[in-house]
N, C-alpha and C positions, 0 to 999 in steps of 0.2 A: 504494500500500500504506500501511498505517498501523501504528504501534506504540503501545500504550497501557499505562500502568501506573497503577493507582489503589489506594491503600491503604484506601479506605473510611473515611478519617478516623481511622485508628489511630495516625498519627504516625510510622509506620515508613518511609514513603516519601511522595513527592509524586505529583502527577499531571502527566503530559506526554503530548501527542500529537505524533507526528512523521510527517508525510506525506512520503514519499520520491518526489520528482518534480523535474523541471526547475522551479526556483522561478518564473522569469518566465512560462513557459507555464501553470503551475498558477494563478498569480495572474490572468493574462489571462483564462483560461477561466472562473474563478470570477467575475470582474468582468462578463464578457459574459453569464453566466447569472444575474446578480443575486444571487450567493451572498455573504453577509457571513461572512468567515472569523473564527473566534473569536480573541481576543487571545492565548490560550495556545497557539495553533497555531504550531509551529516547522516550517519547511519546509527540508529539506536536499536536496542533490543526491546522486545515486548516486555511490558510490566510483569515481573515474576509472580505477583500476587493474583494475576488474572490469566485468562486464556481466551482464545478466539479473537474476533475483531475488536472487542472492548480493550483487550490488552494492548493491541497495536495503537488504538486511538489514544489511550492513556499515555503510552510512551511518547507518542508524537506530541500530544498537548503539553506534556511536561518538558519536552526538549525545546520547544519553540519559545523564544523570548518576547512574544507579542501577546497582547490581550485578547486577540481574536485570531482564529485559525479557520481556514476552509479545508475540510478533509475531502479528498477525492480518491476513490478506489482506483487502483492501477488498471482495472479492466474497463474503464469508461473512455473510449477513444474520442468521443464527440463532444466532450466538455470543452467549452471555450471561455474566453475572458469575460464575455457578457454575462454568463451564468455566475462566474466567480464574483464579479463586481456586484451583480444583483443580490447575491447572498450576503455579501458584506454590507451593502446598503440597507437591506432588510433587517439585519441584526442591529445595525446602528440606529435604525428607526424604531427598534423594539428594546428599550433599555431594561425592561424587566425580564426579557427572555434570556435563557442560557444558550439557546440554539435556535436556528431557523433551518427547517428541513423541508425540502420539496416533497410533494405527494404526487405519485404517478399511479394511475389506475387504483386509487384508494390505498396505496401502500407507501409508507414512509421510506425515504431514501437517505438513511443516516450516513452512508458513505459517500454522499455528495451534498454536504451540508456545512454551515458555518457554526462554529462553537466559540463560546467565550472560554478562555484558558482556565478560568475558575471552575469550569465543569469537571476538571481533572479530579478534584477531591471527591465529588459525588461519584464519579466513575470508580475511583479507587475503593470507595465504600462498598460498592457492589461485591467486591471480592471477599469482604469480611462477613457477609451474610449469605444465606442460601437464597438464590433468586427464585421468585415465585412465578415469573412469567415464562414465556417461551425461551428456550435455550439454543444457542448456536452450536454448542457441542456439549458433551457430558462434563467438561471440566470448567466451564465458565459461563458467565451471564451473557445473555443475548443483547444485542444493541437495542431491542425493544425494551428490555429492562432499564437500560440507561435512559432512553427517552422518557420512560414512565417516571423516572426519578428527577428529571429536569423540567424547567419551565420552557416549553417548546412552542414556537410559532410555526405552524405548518402552512406551506404555500402551494397552491395549485398553479400559480404562475409566478415568475420571478422577473422583475423589471419588465422589459418588453417581450419576454419569452412566455408564450402561452403553453397550455397543457401538451399540445402535440410536440412542440420543440423540447420541452422538458422530458417527454417520453424518450425522445431520441438521445438526448444528452445523458440521461440516467440509465440507459440500457447497458448492462454489463455484457461482456463477451464470455459466456460461461459454457457454451456448447458449440458443436459444429454448425448447427442452424444459426446461432447468433453470429458466428464468424462469417458465414455466407451472407447474412443480412448486412453486416458491416462492409464486407468487400463490395457488395452490390451498391451500397450508398456511395462508397469512394469512387467506383467506376462511373456512376451516374453524375457525380460532382465534377469529375474530370471532363466529361462530355459537354458540360454546360459552359 
């Protein structure tokens, strides 16, 4: 997964990318594949008190020196800067919210959302109690448990992006069918 924040040069924040992985395994794989990692890449390990996506989100939130973070799963190829800016603007306009989360087809998209860094303490607290909600795996709380513990503003549109555009940007590539869909979108875009 990755977390990224970029102020577009406005001076209000800096840019950092945090990949949440086992640092040694991540570096070994990149080296074997001939990938040169950017100098600004900071690699952190999942929070040891948690498991699943919540562990990665907690580690990323704790590593970023900013008050607000946009979390974007690594398998969302169509996310663009208009969505990121829209999420940041929505969170800024919602001072009582811990997070703003897009909704696509009635489902929260917590891995394409903006969070206040202060949500890290709530997320860590999930590891100290038995979660009552849906679980991502047998070892840790689900992102649904985290959202249930936070003050969340849910968005069916973000900035100028409507529900159809959000559905495209929040669609993960999790299966061969998803990959064919994404490749088709790229081919169609190249023709235009």
